[in-house]
N, C-alpha and C positions, 0 to 999 in steps of 0.2 A: 650587282654589286656581288654576291657570289662567287661568277665566277669570277670575277678579277684579281679575288683574293684569292684563288686557284691556280689562278694560272701568273701570281707572284712567287705563292710557294711553290709551282710549276718549275718554275726561274729560277728561283732557289739553290731547291735541290742540284740542276741540272750544270750549275755555277761551279758548287762543290764540288761535282762529279769530273766537270771539263780540272779544275784546281787538281788532282787525285792523280788525273791519268797523269796532264801534266808534270805530275814533278814527278811519280813516275818514270816519266817516262827519259826527264834532265839526269832522275837520279842512275837508267840503263846507261844512257850514255859516256856516263861519266864515269859507271868503273867501269864499261868499252876501253873509255881512254885511256885511264888508268890502270887497265894491263894490257897492254898494247904499247905503253909507255915501260912498264918491264919486261916484257917480252923482248925489246930491241934493247935494252940491258945495258943504257946511259941515257942521262937528264936529257934531255930534252925542252926549248927555253916553250916551243909551244903548246910543245902537252901540259908543259907550268903557266904558260898565256893560258889554255882554257878552262883544262882545276881550277883556276879563281874567277875570270867568269860566271864557271855553271855555278859554283862553291854561292858566287855576289849575288848570282838568278833562285838558285833556289832560296836562299835566303833572303830575298823582299818579296818572290811568291808565298815562302813560310809567312815571315810575319804579316805578307795585306791580311789571310788567310784567317791568323791568328786577331789579326788588331779587328779586322772585323766582325770575328765573334764577342769583342770585349765590347763594339761603340753598339753594336746589337742590343747588349746586352748594358749596355747605360741607357740607352737612348728605349729601351721598351718602357718604362715606366712612365718614362711624356710623355711618348706612341698611347698608355694607354688612360692616360689626364687630359691626353686631345681629346682624343673619344668622348671620353667618360661627357665632358667639359661639352661636345658639338650635342650629346645627347640627349643634356635640361636646357642645351637652349633650345628645342624642336620640344621641351613642350616634356619630356618625360624622366621623371624622378627616380624611378629604380635604376638609380643608379649608383654604388658600390667601386671602386675601387680595391684590386687583393695589388700590397708589395709589402716583402717582409722584408724588414730593413728597417734598419734603429737612425740612420743619416737624416738627412730637408727630403728627400721626395720620401721615401716612408708618414713622419709626420707632417707635412703635403698632403697627402693621402688620406689620414686617419680624420684630418679635418676639412678634406675636401666631402668626407664617407659623413661626416658629422651638418655640414652644409645640409646637404640634400635630404635629410633625415629630418633638420630640423624645417628647410620650407617644404618637403610632403608632407611635416603634419600641421603645419600651418593655413598650405588648404584645404586639407583635408576637416577641420578644425570651421573655415569658409566655408565650402558646401553644407559642411554639416550646416550650418547659421540659416544659410539661406532655405536648405530643405525644411528645416525647424518652424519659419517665419513664413514663409509660405501654408504650411497645414494651419499653425493657426490662424494665417489670414482667414480660409478659408468660410469659418464659423461664422465671425463677425459680419460680413460681405452677406452669406445668407440671411441675415437677422435685418445688416441690412436694403436687402433686396425685399424682403416680406415689405418689411413699415415702410415702405417703398411705394408697392404696390397701394396701398392703403392714402396714402393720399393724391390729391385730383390734380387732372388734366397738368400740368401747366409748363413755362418753360424751363421752372427753377426745378423740375419732376426727371424733365426733359435729358435737363446736365448732369446732376447726381446721377440719374439710369445712366451715360454718356462712359461717367465715370468708374464707378461700377463695375461694366463691362469692361475699361481697358483693364483694368484692378485683376479683374478675376484671368481675362486672356494672360496677364504677365504671369502672377501666378498658375498660370494651366503650365505658360514654356518655360516654365524652369523648374517646374515637378519633370516633364519629361524632358528637358534637356540631363537634371542626372539621373535617371532612371534607367536614360544611353548610359550615361557617364557609366554607374556604375554594374551595368551589365544585367543590371534588369529585368530589360530589351532584346529576346534574339527575336530576328529577323526572323521569320518563318517563310523562304525559300524556297521558291519553284519561279520553274520556265511561264515570264511572263510577255504575248505578242506584242510587240512596241504601239502598234495599229489601235492595238485594242486599251490597251493601255492610254494613250491618247485622247481617243477618244471618250472616254471611261471618267477623263482629268478635260475635255471640252462639255459635260456634264453639269459641272460644278460653279461650271461660268456661262448658264445658258444663258443669262441679261446684260451681261457686252460679252454674248457672242460677234456682235458686227464690230469691234472693238476688236477680234482675236485671229489671226488665220496661221490656218496650220496647215503647211503644205502636207503633199498628200507624201502615201507612209506605203512601204514594201510591204506587202502581208507579212513574210513570212523570219520577219526578222525580231531576235527573239533575245528575250535577258532571262537573265535568273538573280530572280530581286523577291523581296517583303511585297507584296503589291504595295498594303498600305500606306506603307510608312515611305515611298518613293508620291505616292500618290499627294500624303502631308507635304512633300520634299515641293514641286512639282508649282505644286497650288500655293504658293507661300511663294512659291516666287516666280508667279506670274500672278498674285497678285498687286504686288512693293510692283516690277513695271506696270501697271496696269494704275496704281496711283503717282506716283514718283513721275508719267510722265508729262511733261510740260502742256500736251496739244490731248484735248481729250481726244480730236481727232485722229489720232497716228492710232496705227495701230504697232499689237505689241504678237510677234510674227516669231511663228513656232517649226519648226526643223528636221530633221534627221538626217546624219552622216550615218555613212560608213566608212571606216579606215582599215583593211586588212580585218583581224577581231577588235579592232574598236569599233562600239558602236555611241556612238555623243548626241546624246538630244542636246539640240541649241534656247537661245526664248532668248530673244533682239522685242531689245523698246526702243523707243528719240524720247527717251527724256531728256536729262543734264548728266546722265553718270556719274562716275566719282571719282574724283582727287583722284594721278597717280597715288602720291605721297598718301594716300589714306587706304590702299585697297588692299593690302598688308595686316587691317588690323578689321574688318569685316564681320570676321566669324569671333570674335571676341568677346564673349557674353556682353552682354550692356555696354556696347562699342555702335554708336548713332552720329552717320554722318555730319548731319547737322543738328546740333541740340535746341535749335530752336522749329525744334519738329512740333505741327501742331495736329489737335487728333485728324482732321483732313485727310494728313499723309497719315498719323499713326508713327505705330515700330516704336521698338524697346529696346532694341539693341539685341536679343534675343533670334528673335526671324534665321536667319541671314547661318548663325547663333549651331541651335536643332537641326536647323539643317547637312549640315560639317560633319554631326555629329550622326544626324541618320547613315549619311552619303560614308563615315568612316565605318560603320555598323556593319556597311556589304562589301568593303576594298576597297571604292570605286573613287571616284576624283570629279572635286565640282572645283570650278576655275572664272571668276570674275573680269572682264577685259571693257576696258574701252574702247568703243571706235573709235577708227582713226580714219576712216570716208569722211562721215558726220557722230554727229552726238547723237547720245543713247552710249548702254553697256548691252556687252556679248555674257549673259555665264549658259556653259555647258559642265554637260551632266556625259559623262562616260563611264563605261559599262561592261563585260568581255563579250561579244556575241557567242549566246546556248546554240553548240551545232545543234 
């Protein structure tokens, strides 16, 4: 994007230089012809027509240059507004437009700035409310767990324990997500070998080891990451793949692909995938593809949101796509190769 802007600026400067040179050249020709006509000592219709033609050309070129400056000055506020609206659409609410005029565009800029301020204030209030509620719920949940320990073993106790565990996981994910969003967590970046990273990951799934296939990884591939945070992402993604696979005999496949300076870790499952029209929303907080999911498949709509936060913190990409040749989902995590 930066290179594109520099190229546009360079072309604009070249255009201006070309215009100046063209006007100067035509002016020189005009002066030479005029002087030549005076030397001849008598009016010449050919020279008169040439003078008129050159004058018209000069006026057209000069008018075009002046008009381009005027149009650019008029359109610049609209372009600034367009870019600001585009950024707000991406979720960046730290957008203001500086248009120093008292016309309709100036009023529109003031209204836009007020709108982004109100939206940001509303979002901050919402996040703070979720954070406060999450903190406040921890105390009664702890008391409930202590009381539950005093109860005799029964199906009701098992069900209550499951409910409390759900709430505890959801609250933990909410708090972690907000900490990542507010910059309370700084990634401890270090060069990590991908092979070692995936081996540590597999140790977390020793019970499901027979359902996970880890394809061979080149030992010298290294990426610059916070190992614990990325393992959290991978563990969450593999856990989802195992849960949502329709057939427990199907495997979850993990592979590593290198393309130039990109290292991509891919996780493929054989579940039902995600409807294409819902893929753009899966990283939003509390979004659930299937609103009727049971506790057996779990899901509060926070896991993928948390993964996205961690990947954003690393400046890297996470991508979900359905398989085209069979059922299932492919999750890709792309990192920069650390030479």
